[in-house]
C-alpha positions in Angstrom: 7.6 49.8 -11.4 7.0 46.7 -8.8 7.3 47.1 -5.2 5.5 45.4 -1.3 3.8 48.0 0.7 1.8 48.2 3.7 0.5 51.0 5.6 -1.0 51.1 9.6 -2.0 53.5 11.5 -3.0 53.1 15.6 -5.1 56.2 17.8 -3.2 55.0 20.7 -4.1 56.5 24.0 -5.0 59.7 22.2 -8.8 60.8 22.1 -7.8 61.9 18.3 -5.5 60.4 15.7 -3.7 63.1 14.2 -1.5 61.3 11.9 -2.1 60.4 8.0 -0.3 58.4 5.6 -0.6 57.6 1.8 0.7 56.8 -1.0 -0.3 57.5 -4.8 1.4 56.5 -7.9 1.8 56.5 -11.8 3.2 53.5 -14.0 7.0 54.8 -13.2 7.0 57.2 -10.2 5.3 56.5 -6.2 4.9 59.5 -3.5 5.0 58.3 -0.4 3.5 61.1 2.4 3.4 60.6 5.9 1.7 63.8 8.2 1.6 64.0 12.0 -0.3 66.5 13.3 0.7 68.5 16.0 -1.0 68.1 19.5 0.1 71.2 21.3 -2.5 72.9 18.4 -5.6 72.9 17.7 -6.6 70.6 14.8 -3.4 69.0 13.9 -5.2 66.4 11.8 -6.7 69.2 10.0 -3.3 70.1 9.0 -2.1 66.9 8.5 -5.7 65.9 5.8 -4.1 69.4 4.0 -0.4 68.6 4.0 -1.3 65.1 2.6 -3.9 65.9 -0.1 -1.7 69.1 -1.3 1.4 66.6 -2.1 -1.0 64.6 -3.1 -2.9 66.7 -5.8 0.3 68.3 -7.0 1.9 64.5 -7.9 -1.5 63.6 -9.7 -0.8 66.9 -11.3 2.4 66.7 -12.7 3.8 63.0 -12.7 3.1 62.7 -16.3 4.1 59.8 -15.8 7.4 61.2 -13.8 8.2 64.2 -12.2 10.3 66.1 -14.1 12.4 67.8 -11.2 11.6 65.9 -8.1 13.8 68.1 -6.2 11.7 71.4 -7.0 8.9 69.4 -6.9 9.6 68.3 -3.0 10.3 71.4 -2.6 7.4 73.5 -4.0 4.6 70.8 -3.0 5.9 71.6 0.9 6.1 75.0 0.4 2.5 74.8 -0.9 1.0 72.7 1.7 2.1 74.9 4.6 0.6 78.3 2.3 -2.7 75.7 2.2 -2.7 75.2 5.9 -2.5 79.3 6.5 -5.2 79.9 3.9 -7.1 77.3 5.8 -6.7 78.5 9.0 -8.0 82.3 7.8 -10.7 81.1 6.0 -11.8 79.7 9.2 -10.6 83.0 11.4 -9.1 80.3 13.9 -6.9 81.9 16.8 -3.6 79.9 15.3 -2.9 77.9 13.0 -3.2 74.5 12.8 0.4 72.4 12.5 2.0 69.1 11.4 5.1 67.3 10.8 5.9 65.8 7.5 7.7 63.4 5.5 7.6 62.4 2.1 9.5 60.2 -0.3 9.5 60.2 -4.6 10.6 57.1 -6.1 11.2 56.9 -10.3 13.9 55.4 -12.3 15.0 53.6 -9.9 16.0 55.9 -7.8 14.8 57.5 -4.3 14.6 60.8 -3.0 12.6 62.3 0.4 12.2 66.3 2.0 10.8 65.9 5.9 9.6 69.0 8.0 10.0 67.8 11.9 10.6 64.7 13.6 8.0 61.8 11.6 11.4 60.1 9.7 12.2 58.2 7.3 14.5 55.2 7.3 16.2 53.7 4.4 17.2 49.8 5.0 19.2 46.9 2.7 19.4 43.7 4.8 20.7 44.2 8.5 21.6 48.5 7.7 20.3 51.4 7.6 21.6 53.2 4.8 20.3 56.5 6.2 17.5 57.9 8.2 16.1 61.1 8.5 17.4 63.8 11.0 15.2 64.9 13.5 14.3 69.0 13.5 14.1 69.4 17.2 15.8 71.3 19.8 17.2 67.5 21.1 19.6 67.1 17.6 20.6 70.7 18.0 21.9 70.2 21.0 23.6 67.2 19.8 25.4 69.4 17.0 26.6 71.7 18.8 27.8 68.5 21.9 25.4 69.4 24.6 23.7 66.2 24.4 25.0 62.7 23.8 23.2 60.9 20.5 22.3 58.3 23.4 19.2 60.6 24.6 17.2 61.0 21.9 14.7 58.1 23.7 14.0 59.6 26.6 15.5 64.0 26.4 12.5 65.8 27.5 13.4 68.7 24.7 12.7 65.7 22.4 9.5 66.3 21.1 10.6 70.3 21.3 10.4 70.9 17.2 12.0 74.2 15.3 10.4 73.0 12.0 6.7 72.4 10.6 4.5 72.8 8.7 1.9 75.6 9.7 3.9 77.7 12.0 4.6 81.4 11.4 7.7 81.5 9.9 7.9 79.3 6.5 9.2 75.5 7.0 12.9 75.1 6.3 12.4 71.8 3.5 15.6 69.6 4.1 15.7 67.4 1.1 18.0 64.5 1.2 20.1 63.6 -2.2 18.9 61.1 -4.5 20.0 57.7 -3.9 20.0 54.2 -6.0 17.7 51.5 -4.9 18.2 47.6 -5.1 16.0 45.2 -5.2 14.8 44.5 -1.4 15.5 47.9 0.2 12.7 49.0 2.0 11.3 52.7 2.6 10.0 53.3 6.4 8.0 56.8 6.9 6.7 56.6 10.5 5.9 59.1 12.9 7.8 59.7 15.9 4.9 57.5 18.2 7.0 54.3 16.3 10.0 55.3 16.9 10.2 56.7 20.0 9.2 53.5 21.5 10.9 50.9 19.6 14.6 51.3 19.5 16.4 51.4 15.4 17.5 47.9 16.0 14.6 46.4 16.5 13.0 48.0 13.8 15.7 47.3 11.5 15.8 43.6 12.4 11.4 43.8 11.5 12.4 44.6 8.3 15.0 42.7 7.5 13.5 39.4 8.7 9.7 39.9 7.8 7.9 41.4 4.3 6.4 44.7 5.0 3.4 42.9 5.2 4.3 41.2 8.7 6.5 44.0 9.3 4.9 47.3 9.6 1.9 46.2 12.1 4.2 44.2 14.4 5.9 47.5 15.1 2.8 49.8 15.2 1.9 47.0 17.7 5.3 47.1 19.5 4.8 50.8 19.6 1.4 50.7 21.1 2.3 47.7 23.6 5.2 49.7 24.9 3.2 52.9 25.2 1.0 51.6 27.6 -1.8 54.5 29.0 0.4 57.6 27.7 0.2 55.9 23.9 1.3 58.6 21.1 -0.6 58.0 17.6 1.2 55.4 16.0 1.8 55.4 12.0 4.0 53.5 9.1 4.0 53.1 6.0 6.6 51.1 4.5 7.6 49.3 1.0 9.7 46.7 -0.6 11.3 48.0 -3.3 11.5 45.1 -6.8 12.2 47.5 -8.9 11.5 48.6 -12.7 11.1 44.9 -14.0 11.5 42.4 -12.0 10.4 39.2 -13.0 8.5 38.2 -9.6 6.1 40.2 -10.3 3.6 38.1 -9.5 4.5 37.1 -6.1 1.8 37.5 -3.5 1.1 41.3 -2.1 3.5 43.0 -5.3 1.9 46.2 -6.6 2.7 45.9 -10.7 2.4 49.5 -12.3 3.2 48.0 -15.9 -0.4 47.9 -17.2 -1.7 51.2 -16.2 -1.9 53.9 -18.4 0.6 57.0 -19.2 -1.6 59.0 -17.9 -3.2 57.1 -15.2 -2.5 57.9 -10.7 -3.8 55.5 -8.2 -3.8 56.8 -4.6 -5.1 56.0 -1.3 -5.3 59.2 0.0 -8.6 60.1 -0.7 -10.5 63.9 -1.2 -12.2 64.3 1.2 -12.3 67.8 2.3 -10.0 68.7 4.7 -12.7 70.6 7.4 -16.2 71.7 5.8 -16.9 75.4 6.0 -17.5 75.2 9.7 -18.0 77.6 11.5 -14.1 77.2 13.5 -15.7 77.0 17.0 -19.0 74.9 16.9 -17.2 71.9 18.4 -19.8 69.7 17.4 -19.4 70.3 13.3 -15.5 69.9 14.0 -16.0 66.8 15.8 -17.9 65.4 12.9 -15.3 66.7 10.3 -13.0 64.8 12.3 -14.9 61.5 12.5 -15.6 61.5 8.6 -11.1 62.0 8.0 -10.8 59.3 10.2 -13.3 56.9 8.4 -11.6 58.1 4.9 -8.2 57.4 6.5 -8.8 54.1 8.2 -10.4 52.9 4.5 -6.9 53.5 3.6 -5.2 51.8 5.9 -4.9 48.6 4.8 -2.8 46.5 2.2 -3.1 47.4 -1.9 -3.9 44.3 -3.8 
């Protein structure tokens, strides 16, 4: 496989960055993951970290060097992440279970398959066209489906952030899996948190991805969202790849990752192995803040281009 990739996260105007993103790959399979810890619940950043690590761990266990049953893999990985979040909450006697949105994409055999829970999005872009975009699991989308709201209301509707699907809730998540699609050279897959898409219009997102490399487009999109968000800016995170195919002659172009030389049993990953949270007293605020700082430092180390 060959692809160019870039990822970036900005804390915005918040005290803690609850967004997490990363990717891991074998010689023939690539997993992209982005999670946005829900700020309305304590320790959303912990839920997001657990989701990332669970999906990464299951990918590393099953990709030999591809995932044999991709739909089942994604469904089971999301369900397991949900269980792991609940297990963490029970283990630490938390009054409420941490929660997170998640979007993940598996690429293999020149095809992409993705899953999401909540309002973290995936855009599949070819040229100047969005070929597919995930539908937010929000009350607003429900109202639009029922004809009680207009698609034009998506940017500023008061119910835009009211979600009915996530990891860590009391009810199991609804695992929404897209149909597998075929990729062409130059296609872009963008995963992003709502801090980006709520501030930057889709047309601008597509325009950047169509006219710039992902190495240029991702930081420009993040910077634009942060500038527009101002003093109320949410955490803003984006992870994008530009697909170059399985055996592209331009494998040695700058910023293109080629997996051809990887041994069949080797996995590379930007998703750190930091413990989601040490065994802390859940009410020890100083210790929790230290754990959060350690997690953020680990994520920051993986927030740049893999060369």
